[in-house]
C-alpha positions as CSV (number, residue, x, y, z in Angstrom):
1,X,60.5,-100.0,-50.2
2,X,60.7,-102.1,-47.1
3,X,64.3,-101.2,-46.6
4,X,63.6,-97.5,-46.9
5,X,60.8,-97.8,-44.3
6,X,63.0,-99.8,-42.0
7,X,65.8,-97.2,-42.2
8,X,63.3,-94.3,-41.6
9,X,62.0,-96.1,-38.5
10,X,65.5,-96.6,-37.1
11,X,66.3,-93.0,-37.6
12,X,63.1,-91.9,-35.9
13,X,63.7,-94.3,-33.0
14,X,67.3,-93.0,-32.6
15,X,66.0,-89.4,-32.4
16,X,63.5,-90.4,-29.7
17,X,66.2,-92.3,-27.7
18,X,68.4,-89.2,-27.2
19,X,66.7,-85.8,-26.7
20,X,67.5,-82.4,-25.4
21,X,65.8,-79.1,-24.6
22,X,66.7,-75.7,-23.1
23,X,65.0,-73.1,-20.9
24,X,65.9,-69.4,-20.7
25,X,66.0,-68.5,-17.0
26,X,67.1,-64.9,-17.5
27,X,65.6,-61.7,-16.1
28,X,66.3,-58.2,-17.2
29,X,67.3,-56.5,-20.5
30,X,70.8,-58.1,-20.8
31,X,72.9,-55.1,-19.9
32,X,76.7,-55.3,-19.8
33,X,77.8,-57.0,-16.6
34,X,74.4,-58.8,-16.1
35,X,74.1,-62.6,-16.3
36,X,72.0,-64.6,-18.8
37,X,71.1,-68.0,-17.4
38,X,69.9,-71.2,-19.1
39,X,68.9,-74.7,-18.0
40,X,70.0,-77.3,-20.5
41,X,68.4,-80.8,-20.2
42,X,69.4,-84.0,-22.1
43,X,68.2,-87.5,-21.7
44,X,68.9,-91.0,-23.2
45,X,66.5,-93.9,-22.9
46,X,67.9,-95.8,-19.9
47,X,68.3,-99.2,-21.6
48,X,70.2,-97.6,-24.5
49,X,73.0,-95.5,-22.8
50,X,73.9,-92.6,-20.7
51,X,74.8,-88.9,-21.0
52,X,78.5,-88.2,-20.7
53,X,79.1,-84.5,-21.5
54,X,77.5,-81.1,-22.1
55,X,78.8,-78.2,-24.1
56,X,77.7,-74.6,-24.7
57,X,78.9,-72.3,-27.4
58,X,78.0,-68.6,-27.6
59,X,78.4,-66.4,-30.7
60,X,80.2,-63.9,-28.5
61,X,82.7,-64.8,-25.7
62,X,81.2,-64.1,-22.3
63,X,82.8,-62.0,-19.6
64,X,84.5,-63.5,-16.5
65,X,82.1,-65.8,-14.7
66,X,80.7,-67.4,-17.9
67,X,80.5,-71.2,-17.8
68,X,78.5,-74.4,-17.1
69,X,77.6,-75.0,-13.5
70,X,78.9,-78.4,-12.4
71,X,76.0,-78.9,-10.0
72,X,72.6,-80.3,-10.5
73,X,69.9,-78.9,-8.2
74,X,66.8,-80.1,-6.4
75,X,64.3,-77.9,-4.5
76,X,63.8,-78.6,-0.8
77,X,60.6,-78.1,1.2
78,X,61.6,-74.4,1.8
79,X,61.9,-73.7,-1.9
80,X,65.7,-73.5,-1.8
81,X,68.0,-74.9,-4.4
82,X,70.1,-77.8,-3.0
83,X,73.2,-78.4,-5.2
84,X,75.0,-81.7,-5.9
85,X,78.2,-82.0,-7.8
86,X,77.6,-84.1,-11.0
87,X,80.2,-82.8,-13.4
88,X,83.7,-81.4,-13.9
89,X,84.7,-78.5,-16.2
90,X,86.9,-79.2,-19.3
91,X,89.1,-76.4,-20.6
92,X,88.4,-75.2,-24.1
93,X,90.7,-73.3,-26.5
94,X,87.6,-71.5,-28.0
95,X,86.8,-68.6,-25.7
96,X,83.2,-68.8,-26.8
97,X,82.8,-72.5,-25.6
98,X,82.2,-74.1,-22.2
99,X,82.2,-77.8,-21.6
100,X,81.5,-80.1,-18.7
101,X,82.0,-83.9,-18.4
102,X,79.7,-85.8,-16.1
103,X,81.2,-87.7,-13.1
104,X,78.0,-89.6,-12.3
105,X,76.3,-92.4,-14.3
106,X,73.0,-91.0,-15.5
107,X,70.7,-91.2,-18.5
108,X,69.2,-87.8,-17.8
109,X,70.7,-84.5,-16.6
110,X,69.9,-80.8,-16.4
111,X,72.8,-78.4,-16.0
112,X,72.8,-74.6,-15.8
113,X,74.8,-72.3,-18.0
114,X,75.6,-68.7,-17.2
115,X,76.8,-66.1,-19.7
116,X,78.0,-62.7,-18.4
117,X,77.3,-59.9,-20.9
118,X,80.7,-58.4,-22.0
119,X,81.3,-55.0,-23.3
120,X,81.9,-56.5,-26.8
121,X,78.2,-57.5,-26.8
122,X,76.7,-54.0,-26.1
123,X,73.9,-53.3,-28.5
124,X,74.5,-56.5,-30.4
125,X,72.7,-59.9,-30.8
126,X,74.0,-63.1,-29.2
127,X,73.0,-66.7,-29.8
128,X,73.8,-69.9,-28.1
129,X,74.1,-73.6,-29.2
130,X,73.9,-76.3,-26.5
131,X,75.3,-79.9,-27.2
132,X,75.0,-83.1,-25.3
133,X,77.0,-86.3,-26.0
134,X,76.2,-89.9,-24.9
135,X,78.4,-92.9,-24.4
136,X,77.6,-94.1,-28.0
137,X,79.2,-91.0,-29.5
138,X,75.8,-89.5,-30.5
139,X,75.4,-85.7,-30.2
140,X,72.1,-83.7,-29.9
141,X,71.9,-80.0,-29.9
142,X,69.6,-77.1,-29.2
143,X,69.7,-73.4,-30.4
144,X,68.7,-70.4,-28.3
145,X,68.4,-66.8,-29.5
146,X,69.2,-64.5,-30.9
147,X,69.0,-62.2,-27.9
148,X,69.7,-58.4,-28.1
149,X,72.0,-57.0,-25.5
150,X,71.1,-53.5,-24.2
151,X,72.8,-50.3,-25.3
152,X,72.4,-48.8,-21.9
153,X,75.0,-47.8,-19.3
154,X,74.0,-48.1,-15.6
155,X,75.4,-46.8,-12.4
156,X,74.1,-47.1,-8.8
157,X,75.0,-45.7,-5.5
158,X,75.8,-42.1,-6.7
159,X,75.9,-39.6,-3.9
160,X,74.9,-36.0,-4.0
161,X,74.4,-33.1,-1.6
162,X,74.2,-29.3,-1.6
163,X,78.0,-29.2,-2.0
164,X,78.5,-32.1,-4.4
165,X,75.6,-31.2,-6.7
166,X,76.7,-31.0,-10.3
167,X,75.5,-34.0,-12.2
168,X,77.1,-35.1,-15.5
169,X,75.1,-37.5,-17.6
170,X,78.1,-38.1,-19.9
171,X,80.3,-39.2,-16.9
172,X,77.3,-40.6,-14.9
173,X,78.9,-38.9,-11.9
174,X,78.5,-35.9,-9.5
175,X,81.0,-33.2,-8.8
176,X,81.7,-30.2,-6.6
177,X,82.0,-26.7,-8.2
178,X,85.8,-26.8,-7.9
179,X,86.0,-30.2,-9.6
180,X,83.8,-28.9,-12.4
181,X,86.0,-25.9,-13.0
182,X,89.4,-27.6,-12.6
183,X,88.4,-30.7,-14.6
184,X,86.4,-28.9,-17.3
185,X,83.5,-31.3,-16.5
186,X,80.2,-31.3,-18.4
187,X,77.2,-30.5,-16.2
188,X,73.7,-31.4,-17.3
189,X,71.7,-31.2,-14.0
190,X,72.2,-29.3,-10.7
191,X,70.8,-30.8,-7.5
192,X,69.7,-28.6,-4.6
193,X,67.9,-29.1,-1.3
194,X,65.9,-26.3,0.2
195,X,63.7,-26.6,3.3
196,X,62.0,-23.2,2.7
197,X,58.4,-23.9,1.5
198,X,56.7,-21.8,-1.2
199,X,53.0,-21.1,-1.5
200,X,52.9,-22.7,-5.0
201,X,55.2,-24.2,-7.5
202,X,56.3,-22.4,-10.6
203,X,54.4,-23.3,-13.7
204,X,55.7,-26.5,-15.3
205,X,57.9,-27.5,-12.4
206,X,56.1,-30.7,-11.9
207,X,55.5,-30.3,-8.2
208,X,52.7,-29.2,-5.8
209,X,54.2,-26.6,-3.5
210,X,57.4,-26.6,-1.4
211,X,61.0,-27.1,-2.5
212,X,62.8,-29.9,-0.8
213,X,64.7,-31.9,-3.3
214,X,65.2,-29.9,-6.5
215,X,66.7,-30.7,-9.9
216,X,67.4,-28.1,-12.5
217,X,69.1,-27.4,-15.8
218,X,72.4,-25.5,-15.3
219,X,71.0,-22.2,-16.7
220,X,70.2,-18.8,-15.3
221,X,66.6,-19.2,-16.6
222,X,66.0,-22.3,-14.4
223,X,67.6,-20.9,-11.3
224,X,65.8,-17.6,-11.7
225,X,62.4,-19.1,-11.4
226,X,62.6,-19.4,-7.6
227,X,64.3,-16.8,-5.3
228,X,65.4,-19.5,-2.9
229,X,67.6,-21.0,-5.6
230,X,69.3,-17.7,-6.5
231,X,72.4,-18.6,-4.6
232,X,73.0,-21.7,-6.7
233,X,76.3,-21.3,-8.5
234,X,76.2,-21.9,-12.2
235,X,79.0,-23.9,-14.0
236,X,81.1,-22.1,-16.6
237,X,79.0,-23.5,-19.4
238,X,75.1,-23.3,-19.3
239,X,73.2,-26.2,-20.9
240,X,69.5,-26.2,-21.4
241,X,68.8,-29.8,-20.3
242,X,65.3,-31.2,-20.7
243,X,63.8,-32.7,-17.6
244,X,60.6,-34.6,-17.3
245,X,59.3,-35.9,-13.9
246,X,57.4,-39.1,-14.1
247,X,55.5,-41.3,-11.6
248,X,55.9,-45.0,-10.9
249,X,58.3,-46.0,-13.6
250,X,60.2,-49.0,-12.3
251,X,63.6,-50.5,-12.9
252,X,64.7,-53.5,-10.8
253,X,68.4,-52.8,-11.2
254,X,68.3,-49.2,-9.7
255,X,64.9,-49.0,-7.9
256,X,65.2,-52.6,-6.6
257,X,61.5,-53.2,-6.5
258,X,62.0,-56.9,-7.1
259,X,59.1,-57.0,-9.5
260,X,61.4,-57.6,-12.5
261,X,60.3,-54.4,-14.3
262,X,62.9,-52.5,-16.3
263,X,63.5,-49.3,-18.2
264,X,64.3,-50.7,-21.7
265,X,66.2,-49.4,-24.7
266,X,62.8,-49.0,-26.4
267,X,61.6,-46.8,-23.5
268,X,64.5,-44.4,-24.1
269,X,64.1,-44.4,-27.9
270,X,60.4,-43.8,-27.7
271,X,60.5,-40.9,-25.2
272,X,59.2,-37.7,-27.0
273,X,60.1,-34.8,-24.8
274,X,58.4,-32.3,-27.2
275,X,55.0,-34.0,-27.2
276,X,55.1,-35.2,-23.6
277,X,56.3,-31.9,-22.3
278,X,59.4,-31.0,-20.3
279,X,60.8,-28.5,-17.9
280,X,64.1,-27.0,-16.8
281,X,63.2,-27.3,-13.1
282,X,61.7,-30.0,-10.8
283,X,61.0,-29.1,-7.2
284,X,59.5,-31.1,-4.2
285,X,60.7,-34.3,-5.8
286,X,58.9,-37.3,-4.3
287,X,61.5,-40.0,-3.9
288,X,59.2,-42.9,-3.0
289,X,57.3,-42.8,-6.4
290,X,58.9,-40.5,-8.9
291,X,61.8,-40.6,-11.4
292,X,63.3,-38.1,-13.8
293,X,63.9,-38.5,-17.5
294,X,66.7,-36.4,-19.0
295,X,67.7,-35.3,-22.4
296,X,71.0,-33.5,-22.7
297,X,71.1,-30.1,-24.5
298,X,73.0,-31.5,-27.4
299,X,70.6,-34.5,-27.8
300,X,73.5,-36.9,-27.5
301,X,72.2,-38.7,-24.3
302,X,69.0,-39.6,-22.6
303,X,69.0,-40.7,-19.0
304,X,66.7,-42.0,-16.3
305,X,67.3,-41.2,-12.6
306,X,65.8,-42.8,-9.5
307,X,66.6,-41.5,-6.0
308,X,66.9,-44.3,-3.5
309,X,67.1,-42.0,-0.4
310,X,63.7,-41.8,1.4
311,X,62.0,-38.4,1.8
312,X,63.4,-36.2,4.5
313,X,66.8,-36.6,6.1
314,X,68.5,-33.4,4.9
315,X,70.3,-32.7,1.7
316,X,72.2,-35.9,1.1
317,X,70.8,-38.3,-1.4
318,X,71.8,-41.5,-3.1
319,X,70.6,-42.2,-6.6
320,X,71.1,-44.5,-9.6
321,X,71.2,-43.5,-13.3
322,X,70.7,-45.3,-16.6
323,X,72.2,-43.6,-19.7
324,X,71.2,-44.3,-23.3
325,X,73.4,-43.0,-26.1
326,X,71.2,-41.6,-28.8
C-alpha cells in the first residue's frame, strides 16, 4: 500500500513539473485562405529541467504559410508586439506537422502557431495536437478542436459600372454584354446607375424614392417596373433571381468594419426568402449601411453583397461578394 501511494505521488509530481496549455487566437469563420492562430505555452519547474522543442500536428495539412513562429513576443508600452528569436524550424516529412527546436535555455516558453485554411478543408472539421518536449525526454500534449471550416467562397474588389454591369454569382464576377454573349456567361443580377429621381419607389423595391444605384433580376418584369431602366439590355437567358435588401449586416472580410462581425454559413442556411420577402428590383441602394442577399433562380447558390464605394461619385462601384453553395 505504501509503495502504491509513493508511485502515485511521484506520477502526480511529474505531471505538475511539466505542463502545457493552448489559446485559440483566431478571428473569423475559418474560410479558405484565412489564418487560424494559436498560442502554445509549456513550462517545466526550473530546478527540474528545460523545454527543448515544440510540435504541432493538424488533422489536415495547412496551406502555404502554415507553421510555428520562431519568435517569442512581449508587449511594449505602445501595445505593440516585440519579437525575439528563440527557436529554429525543423523540417518534417509529415505535411500535417510543424516543429521548432529552442535555441535558448528556458524552463517556460509560449510560441505561436499559424494554420492557413486550405481548399481541402472547405466545409470540413480540423483538429490540432500540440506537443512540448523537455531535456529529460518527457512529452506533454494539448488538443484543440475540432473547428469547422466554412463552406463559403469570398471575393473582394469587384468593379462594376453602367457598361460592366452583368453580375454572375456562379463566377463571382462582372461582365460586359459582349462578354456575356460571347462567353455564354450566367447572369444573376444586373447593376445600373440612374441619376433621374422618381416621385416614389415601386412597391417592394426596398427603397424610398430616387434611383441612383440599382440592382435587378435579369428579367423583363424587373426592368419594366421603372421607365428609366427600359434601355437596360437583357442577357440572352432571363433568370428570376431573388433579391433582399437588408440594413446593417456586417462582415469584416468585405465590409472591413474591424468589429470582427461576420456573415456565417448558418446565416446563409437560415435565410428564408419566402417568409422574409424578396424582390426582383432594388433602387436607391444606400452603400453606407445596406447589403443585398441573393438567391439564384435555380436555388443552387446564395450570396451576400456589400458595396464599398461611398454614395455618389457616378456609376462606378467596387463591391465584395460571399457565395454559399446550397
